[in-house]
Each structure stands twice: as structure tokens, then as C-alpha cells.
C-alpha positions in Angstrom: 36.2 13.9 19.7 36.7 14.7 23.3 35.2 12.6 26.1 33.7 14.0 29.3 33.1 12.4 32.6 30.4 14.1 34.6 30.7 12.9 38.2 28.7 13.7 41.3 31.2 14.6 44.0 34.9 15.2 44.3 37.5 12.5 44.1 39.7 12.1 47.1 42.4 9.9 48.6 43.0 7.1 48.0 41.5 7.3 44.5 42.8 10.7 43.3 46.3 9.6 42.4 45.0 6.8 40.2 42.4 9.1 38.6 45.0 11.7 37.8 47.4 9.1 36.4 44.8 7.7 34.0 43.6 11.2 33.0 47.2 12.0 32.1 47.5 8.8 30.1 44.3 9.4 28.2 45.4 12.9 27.3 48.0 11.3 24.9 45.1 10.1 22.8 42.2 12.5 23.2 41.0 15.5 25.1 39.3 14.4 28.4 37.2 16.7 30.5 36.2 15.8 34.0 33.3 17.8 35.3 32.3 17.5 39.0 28.8 18.3 40.2 28.4 19.0 43.9 27.0 16.1 45.8 24.3 16.7 48.4 25.6 15.9 51.9 23.0 13.8 53.6 22.8 12.8 57.3 23.5 9.2 58.2 19.8 8.4 58.6 17.8 9.6 55.7 14.1 8.9 55.0 13.2 7.6 51.6 11.6 10.9 50.8 14.7 12.9 51.7 16.9 10.5 49.8 14.7 11.0 46.7 14.9 14.8 47.2 18.7 14.7 47.4 18.8 12.5 44.3 16.6 14.9 42.4 18.8 17.9 43.3 22.0 16.0 42.2 20.2 14.9 39.0 19.3 18.5 38.2 22.9 19.5 38.6 23.9 16.7 36.2 21.3 17.5 33.6 22.3 21.2 33.5 25.8 20.1 32.4 24.6 17.9 29.5 24.1 19.5 26.1 21.4 18.5 23.6 23.8 16.7 21.1 25.8 14.8 23.8 25.8 11.0 23.7 25.2 10.2 27.3 26.3 6.9 28.9 25.0 6.5 32.4 26.9 4.2 34.7 24.2 2.4 36.7 23.2 -1.1 37.9 20.6 -1.5 35.2 23.3 -1.0 32.5 24.8 -3.5 30.2 28.1 -5.1 31.1 30.7 -5.2 28.4 34.1 -6.6 27.9 37.1 -4.4 27.2 37.1 -5.2 23.4 33.3 -4.5 23.1 33.7 -1.3 25.1 36.7 -0.2 22.9 34.7 -0.9 19.7 31.7 1.1 20.9 34.0 4.0 22.0 35.7 3.9 18.6 32.4 3.9 16.7 31.0 6.9 18.6 34.3 8.7 18.1 34.3 8.0 14.4 30.8 9.3 14.2 32.0 12.6 15.8 29.8 12.2 18.9 30.7 14.0 22.1 30.5 11.2 24.7 29.5 12.0 28.2 29.9 9.4 30.9 27.7 10.1 34.0 28.7 8.7 37.4 26.2 9.3 40.3 27.1 9.9 43.9 26.5 7.6 46.8 22.8 7.6 46.1 23.2 6.7 42.5 21.5 8.5 39.6 18.1 10.1 39.4 15.5 8.6 37.2 15.6 11.7 35.0 19.3 11.3 34.3 18.8 7.6 33.5 16.0 8.5 31.1 18.2 11.1 29.4 21.0 8.5 28.8 21.4 7.2 25.3 23.0 4.1 26.8 23.3 2.5 30.3 26.6 0.8 31.3 27.4 -1.3 34.3 31.0 -1.7 35.2 30.4 -4.7 37.4 27.8 -6.9 39.0 29.3 -5.6 42.2 28.2 -2.3 43.7 31.3 0.0 43.5 31.8 3.2 45.4 31.4 6.1 43.0 35.0 7.2 43.4 36.3 3.8 42.6 33.9 3.6 39.6 35.5 6.7 38.2 39.0 5.1 38.4 37.7 1.9 36.8 36.0 3.9 34.0 39.2 5.9 33.4 41.3 2.8 33.2 38.9 1.2 30.7 38.8 4.4 28.5 42.6 4.3 28.5 42.6 0.6 27.7 40.2 1.3 24.8 42.5 3.9 23.3 45.4 1.4 23.5 43.3 -1.3 21.8 42.0 1.2 19.1 45.6 2.3 18.4 46.8 -1.3 18.1 49.1 -0.9 21.0 49.9 -3.6 23.6 48.3 -3.3 27.0 48.6 -6.0 29.7 45.7 -8.4 30.1 
């Protein structure tokens, strides 16, 4: 079952080569779709009300791309942290159930409350706050690692 990554904003240097490499590696195992939703460009100084308004607009763009039957995993601070083996098992279980998995990565402001509420699961990649472009690369690497684990192939530790 294909996996989708729904990300706010485009990926750029220095992250794009790594992203492309892992997308290529994953394609050996499964179909991967990366969907980019336009991020809202905000001025350097943004009031809390304008930040919330920008977050809502981005969230609406994300929610419009999610289908009713999708299994949505939101990458957010409130999410559960997992090890690679646990993540691989979860991915394998969802794949075996025939679920279409959609990972959602927010922009620089994070994810709107509506997107987080829509999520079937919340995942945190780290206790550190990661730039959203780096989070995409880390997620892609972990998806690739999961496929290697599920296939019984060796992958460096």
C-alpha cells in the first residue's frame, strides 16, 4: 500500500538531495507520494493572532488533501517517540491491513489543531525541535530503514 508524505512548504538545499535519495531508495519497496502544500509566508514579526490565522490557512490546505479512509500520522511535539523497530512494526501492520498511510509535516509554525485532531496517530521524531525540511529527511530515512527491517535486509545501525 502506498505511503504519502503531506508536507507544508517546498524542500530546498541543503535538504533536497537527501530527500531525493531516500525517495528513490523507498521506491524499490513501495510507491511513495510526496505532496507539498503551499506554506504561508509570514513577516518576521507576527502577532499571535496572525500566526494562528496563518496556521489555520495551512491546515485547511493540508486537510483538503486528506481522504476519508487515510490513516493520518501527524508529526508533532505531542506525538509518541518510537524506536526504529517499533516504527517498522507499526508501518508493517498498517501496510498489511491495506491502510493508506499519510504522514503530515507542518511548516515553520507547526500543525493546526484541526490537523492534529484529524490524525489517527501523533508521532514525534525527537525531543528536539527540528526544522520541517530536516524532519522530512529524517522521516524518509526512517521509512526506508523500516522497509529494510521488514524485508529482513541488513541496514547499518
